N, C-alpha and C positions, 0 to 999 in steps of 0.2 A: 180595397184594402191591399196594402203592400205585401208582397211575398216575403218569406223569411230572408231571402237573399237581398231584396231591394230595401227592406225595412231599415237597416242601419244607414243606408245612403239617404233615405228620405229624412230620417231623424237628424243626421249630420247637416244636411242642407238647411233644414229649418233652424237649427242652432246657429249655423254660420251666417245665414242671410236674413233671419228674422222676417220671413215672408209674411206679408200682410194679407195676401189672398186667402179668403176664407176656405176655399177648396184645398189649398196647400196646407193650411193649418189643420184641417180635418184629416188629411192624409197623414200628417205628423202624428196626431193622436191615435189614429188607427194603426200606425206602424209599430207602436210600442208593444202591443200584444204579440205579433209574430217575432219581434226581436227578442222578447223575453222567452217565448216558447222555444225558439231556436237555441238560445243559450242553455235552457234547461235540458233540451234534447242532447246537447253536447256534453252534459254533465256539469255545466258551469252554473254558478249562482250569482253571476255578475254580468253586466253588459260591457264592462270595460275589458280591453282597451278600445273596443269599437265605438262605444258611446259612454259618456260620463253621466251617471245617474243623477247627480246633483244638478248638472247643467240642464238635463231633460226636465227635472222637476221645476227648476227656476223658470224655464220657458213655459211650462204649463201654468204656473202662477201668473206670468206676464199675460198669457192668453186670457186667463180668467179676468184679470184686471182690465184688459182691453175690450172685453165683450161690449158690443153696443147694447143699449138698453132695450132695443126692440128685437133682439135675437131670440129665437125660439129656445127657451131655457131647458126644456125636457131633452131635446136632441143633443144640445151642446153639453149639458150636464152629464148625460149618459156616457158620452165619449170621454169626458174628463174623469169620471169615476172609474170607468174601465181602465183607462191608462194608469191612474194612480194605484188602483188595485193590483195591476200586474207589476208595477214597479215596487210595490211594498214587499214582494217576495224576493227581490233582488238585493244583493249587497253592493256597496256598503250601506250601513244604516244612514239615514239622513241626519244632518246636524239638527239639534233641537229647534233652533230658530227657524230654519227652513220648514221643518215639519209643522211648527205652530203657524207659520205664515200660510202654508198650504191649507191647513184646516180652517 
């Protein structure tokens, strides 16, 4: 899992390069918790300007849609749910269309 210092970098790299490597995608999902935690510890309720919450959620949706049919659903789903759960506590609120698409 990425440290709170490395987490924003891991997130930005995944958003910029749309890495297809499964390990990098997993690091991206696992980096969301430390990024949210670090923001809360600083007394902030947003990931911005370090990361754009909407862009992170859009990438999560893309990853869900790109999942191969033979991927282990429990492990992948657990990481998606953890990432989305952590993002749900951060501002700004998601646009309704993006939230519906995610659900």
